[in-house]
N, C-alpha and C positions, 0 to 999 in steps of 0.2 A: 182082515183084508178081503174085500169082495173082488173076485175075478170076473170080468166081463168078457163076452164072446166077441170075436172079430167078425162074425158072419155078417152083421149088417154092414160092415164096410167093404167086405170082399166077396160078397155074394156073387157067383158067376165070374169071379176073377180068373185070370189064367196065371198059374204060377210056373215059371221055367227059369232054371239057372239062378235060384235065389231071388227072383224078382216076381212080385204079385202086384198086378195092375187092377185097381178098383174102378168101378164105373162111377160117375158123378152126375148129380141132377143139375138142372139149369135155373133153379129159382133160389131166392135167398131163404137161408134157414130161420126157423122160428124156434121159440123156447122148447116146445114139445114137453115130453115127459122126461123124467130122470134128473131134475134139480135145476137150480138157479145158475144164472150167467155170473161167472167169477170175474171175468174181465174180457175186454175187447181190445185188440191192437191191430196195427197194419204192417205190412212188409213190402217194400220196393226195392228195386235195384237198378244199376246202370243209368245213372243220370247223365254222365258224360258231357256236361255242358249244356244240355238241353233245358235251359232254365225256364222256357215257355211251358213246355210239357210238365216239368217239375212243379211249377206254381199251379197248373191246372190240376195235377194229382193231389196237391196239398189242399185245394179248395174243394175237390170232390170228397176227399177224405173227411174233411170238416163237416160238409154238408150231410154226408151219408152216415157218419160215424162220429158224432159230436162228442161222445164220451170215451173216445179211444185213450187208452192209458199210455200209448207210446208208439213210436214207428221205428222199425229196424230197416236200415239201408244196407243192402247186401253188396256193397263195394262198387267200384267204377264211379265214384262220387264226382270226379273230375275227368275232363278228356285227356290230360296229360300229367297232372300233378303239380303245376306251378302254384305257388302261394296266391296269386291273384285270381287263380280259377276257384280255389277253396274259398276265398273272400267273396266271390261272386255267388257262390253256393250259400254262404252265410247271409249275404244281403238278401237273398231270395227268402230265406227263412225268417229273417227279421221283419221283412215286409208282410210275412204271414200269408194264411194263418199257420202258425207254427205248432207242431206236435208238443205235447205235454213233456215227453222225453224221447230221445233219440239214441239208438244203438247203432254205431258205425262200424262196418266191416271195411277192411282195406281190399282194393281190387288191383288187377294188373294195370289198368290205366292210371293209376296213381304213381307208376313208375316209368312214364314215357317222356319225362322231360329230357333225358339223356339222348334222345333222338334229334334234338333240336339244338342248333347253334345259339339261337335267341327265339322268342315265341313266334316270330314270322318266317323263320328259315329252317325248314327241314333239312338235316345233315346226318342221315343215318350211317354214311360211309366213315363219319369221324366220331361215331358213338364211343364214349359217353360225353363228348363235348365239354370236358372239364366238370361234369356234375358227379358228386360222390354219392355212393349208396346211402350213406348216413343222413345226408341232406334230405333225401326223399322220405325216409322214416320220419325225419324230424318235422317235416312239413304236415304229414298226417297227424302226429302226435299233437302238434300245436292245435290243429283244427279240431280233433276229437277230444282234446283236453285230457289226455292220458298219456302214459310212458310205454305202452306195450301194444302189439297188435291184437292181443287176445284179452277179452275183458268180460266181466259179468255184471249185468244189471237185472231189475225186475220191472215187469209191466204189471201193475195190479197185483203183485205178490207172486207172478209166475216168472220163473227164472229165464233169462235170456243170455246165451253164451255166444259171443262172437269169436270166431276163428280167423287166423291170418298168417300169411307167409312172414317169416323173420329174415329172409334173404331174398334180394332180388337176383335170381340165379345167374343172369347174364354176366354179373360181376364176378362170379365164382367159377363158371364153366362157360366158355365162349360158344359152345354148342347148344346152350339152353337159352330160354327167354323167360317166359312167365310162369315156370313151374313153381309149385308151393312147397316149401321147405319149413318143417315144424320142428322145433327144438324139444330135447328131453323134457325141459321145465314146462312147455305148453301141453305136451302129452300127458304129463303127470297132473297137471292143474286140471285138464279136462276129465281125466280118470276119477280124480278126487271130487269134482263138482257133481259129476253124474252120479256118483256113489251117494253123495250127501243129499242130494234132491230125491233120488230114488227112495232112500230110507224115509223121507218125509212125504212120500206118495204125491209128489208134485210132477207133472209133465215139464219136460225141458225143451225150450226152443233153442236150437243151434243155428246160427247164422253164418254162411260161408259164401264168399264170392264164387269161388270155384266149385263146380259139382264133382261128385264121386262117380267113378266109371260105372256104367250098367245101372243107371238110376233112372233119372226123369229124361224128358225129351232131349234129344241131341247127344246124350252121353254114351251111346254105342258107336258114335262117329269117332274115328281116329283123331279128330281135332281135339276131343275132350278126354281121351282115354287115359292121357298121362299128365293131367293137370297137377295131381299130387304125386310127390315123389315117394311118399310113404302111404299109399292108399290102404293097403292090407291092415296096417296097424290102426289107422283111423277107423276103418270100417269094423274092426274087431272090437274097438271101444264103443262105438256107437250101437253096434249090433246087439250088445248085451242087454240093452234097455228097451222094453216094450214101448214106453211112453216118450221116446225121444222123437222130436220132430226137426228134420234137418231142412233148411231153406237155402237154396242155392240160386245164383244167378248166372252171369257170364255169357250164356249161349244165345240170349235174346229169342228164344224160341217161344212161338205163340201158345198162350194159355188154353186156347180152344183144343189143342191136340190132346188125345186120349191119355197119354202118358204124363200129363202134367203133374199128377200125383201117383206115387207107387209106395208099395212096401218093400224094403229091401231085407231079405233074410241072409244073414251072414253065416255060412257054413262053420261048424266048429263051436257055435255059441249055443247056450242052453235056451235062448229065446227063439223059439221055432215060430213066433208070429212076426218077427222082424221089427223094424222101425220105419217110421213114416219119412218119406222124402218129397219135397214139393218144389216145383220150379216157381221162381218169383215172378217171371215175365221181365219186362224191362220198360223203363220210361223213354230212354232213347233207342229207336228202333230204325231199320233201314240198313243196318250192317251188323256183322258179328265178328269176334275175334278169329283169326285164322290159325291160332296156335303158334305163330312166329312172330309176334309183336306187330301184326298188321291186321286188316280187316277184309272180309269178303261181303259182297252185297246179298242181302236178304230181301225177297220179294215182300211188298206190302208195308204198312206202317201202321203202328198202334201204340197206345200208352197204357200199360197194364200193371197191375199189382194185386195185392192180396188184403183180405180182411180176415182175421183170425179171431174167432169167438170161443172162449174157453168156459166151458160149463163144468158142473161138479163131476159129471160122468163121461164127458166127451169133449172133443175138440172139433168145431165146425170151421172149415176153411173155404172161403169163397173168392173166387177169381173175379176181378173187376176190370172193365174197360173204363179207364178215366176220360178218355177222349170222347166217347158216346154216352158216358154216364149209365152204363149198363152192366148187369151182372152176366157173366159168361157160363159159370158153372159153380158147383160146391161139392164138398165131400164132408160127411160126418164120421169121425173116428172114435169109437169107444175107447175110454181109458181102462186100464187094467184094475185100478183101484179109484174110488171116488176121492176127490180132493177134499 
C-alpha cells in the first residue's frame, strides 16, 4: 500500500481545534501526473421546488460533464414534502437531461407538510394538521425507490453512501424540529461499509443533508451546531478513515467562501490526517433554514454545485456556478493509496 502525503492539499493550511482548511485554486483541474481518471460525478443540494434552477443545473452538468457517472442530491429535494412536489421534480428529470444514476438523501424540507392545513394554507399553530410521521417517510421512499433513508450505490465503481434521519424529531419531542436521529442499525451499517471499502482501497463518498459541527462554512454558527443529535459518534466513525469525503448541504452558504472545503481531524482516532468535508452549495438560494423549521434571508442569489473527478491517486473537487456557467474554485486531495 502506497502512502501519499497530504502536503499538496494542505500546504499553508491553518489547523485549529481539529480543523484544517486548505486553499483552493480557481481553474478546472486537468489530468496531470499520477494516473488516469477513474470516474467523474456531480453533487448538488437544496432544490426546494426551484425547478427552473434545477433544470439549468442539469443542462450545465450535461454540457460540461457529459460522461458523469451519476449525481448525488444532498437533501431538500422538495419545498415541503408533498407527493405532487416530488412528482414535479421527477417531471423535470424526465424532461432531461437526466443523470445516469441519482443518489438521493433526505432533507428537513421533506418533513414540512405538517405545517400546512392544505398546500395553500400555512397552519403552524395546528401542527401537524393530521399528517403522520410515517406518511412523510413513505413519500420519500416512493420517490427514491427504496425503503430506508440510508443507502449505498456506486458511481463508476466508487462507493456513495447516503445518510438520513430516521425520525422527524418534532413528533417525538415538542422542543425539537429538524434534528437528525440515527438508529443503531444505520450506525452499524455505516461502520461496516466504511471498513469494507477501506480494505479495498476505495475512497468513500458520504452524502448528508445536514452538516456536522465545526466543519464547512456556517457550521460554527449556533444554527447548525446541533443538527445531529449524535454528532460525536458519527464524527468518530468518519474520522477513522483518511479517504472519506463527506458532502453536506442545508446551509445555502456560498461556495466562494474559503472554508467550502476542510479536513476534519477527530481527536481520539488514529487518523491524524482527518477526513474531507465539502459544502455542496445550493440550487435554491436567497434563504436558509433558521434551525427552528423556518427560514432567514441570505443576501445574494446563485445556483451552485460540485463536480468530483476521481483519479487513481487523488480526488479533484470543483465548485461550479450553474447560473453563470463558470468555475469558482477547486481542490485536489491526494488519496492514501492508489485505487
